[in-house]
C-alpha positions as CSV (number, residue, x, y, z in Angstrom):
1,M,-6.0,15.6,-19.4
2,N,-2.2,15.0,-19.5
3,I,-0.8,12.7,-22.1
4,K,2.5,11.0,-21.3
5,P,5.1,10.3,-24.0
6,N,5.2,6.7,-25.4
7,D,8.9,6.3,-24.3
8,E,8.0,6.9,-20.6
9,Q,7.9,3.6,-18.7
10,T,5.1,3.6,-16.1
11,E,4.1,0.9,-13.7
12,Y,0.4,0.1,-13.6
13,S,-2.0,-2.1,-11.6
14,E,-4.2,-3.7,-14.2
15,I,-8.0,-4.3,-13.8
16,L,-9.5,-6.6,-16.5
17,I,-13.2,-5.8,-17.0
18,S,-15.6,-8.8,-17.3
19,I,-18.8,-8.7,-19.3
20,K,-20.6,-10.9,-16.8
21,S,-23.6,-9.1,-15.3
22,R,-22.7,-10.3,-11.8
23,D,-19.6,-8.1,-11.9
24,S,-21.1,-4.6,-11.1
25,I,-19.6,-1.3,-12.0
26,H,-19.6,-0.3,-8.4
27,K,-17.2,-3.2,-7.6
28,Y,-14.7,-2.0,-10.3
29,V,-15.0,1.6,-9.2
30,E,-14.1,0.7,-5.6
31,E,-11.2,-1.5,-6.8
32,C,-9.9,1.4,-9.0
33,L,-10.1,3.9,-6.2
34,H,-8.2,1.6,-3.8
35,K,-5.5,0.9,-6.4
36,L,-5.2,4.6,-7.3
37,K,-4.0,5.3,-3.7
38,T,-0.8,3.3,-4.5
39,G,-0.2,4.3,-8.1
40,N,-1.5,4.2,-11.6
41,V,-4.3,1.9,-12.8
42,K,-4.9,0.5,-16.3
43,I,-8.5,-0.5,-17.0
44,I,-8.7,-3.1,-19.7
45,G,-12.0,-3.7,-21.5
46,R,-11.9,-6.2,-24.3
47,Q,-14.6,-6.7,-26.9
48,Y,-18.0,-6.2,-25.4
49,A,-16.5,-5.0,-22.0
50,I,-15.3,-1.7,-23.7
51,M,-18.7,0.0,-22.9
52,K,-18.5,-1.2,-19.3
53,A,-14.9,0.3,-19.0
54,F,-16.2,3.7,-20.2
55,S,-19.0,3.5,-17.6
56,I,-16.4,2.8,-14.9
57,L,-14.4,5.8,-16.1
58,E,-17.4,8.1,-15.9
59,A,-18.2,6.8,-12.4
60,L,-14.6,7.4,-11.4
61,K,-14.8,11.0,-12.7
62,E,-17.8,11.7,-10.5
63,K,-16.1,10.4,-7.4
64,N,-12.6,11.8,-8.0
65,E,-12.4,15.1,-10.0
66,H,-8.6,15.3,-9.9
67,F,-7.0,12.5,-11.9
68,D,-5.6,12.2,-15.3
69,Y,-6.5,9.5,-17.8
70,I,-5.5,8.2,-21.2
71,I,-7.7,6.2,-23.5
72,E,-6.0,3.8,-25.9
73,Y,-7.6,1.7,-28.6
74,N,-5.9,-1.4,-30.0
75,N,-7.0,-3.6,-32.9
76,L,-10.5,-2.1,-33.3
77,T,-11.7,-2.9,-36.8
């Protein structure tokens, strides 16, 4: 895992994870793989969607072994 310095400006495609059950993990994995072809992807899971975001990350690691990721936590109390 490579960690980039905070001062480095990087462009991301953002994917906001929904907690709705109709939005499957497979849908998000395919969207991430598609967007990874063109650049970096930021997966955002707020509140209860955090666990779904981790599940998506695990599924991505199974499909694509060679990618770097960074996990950031904001305002978790």
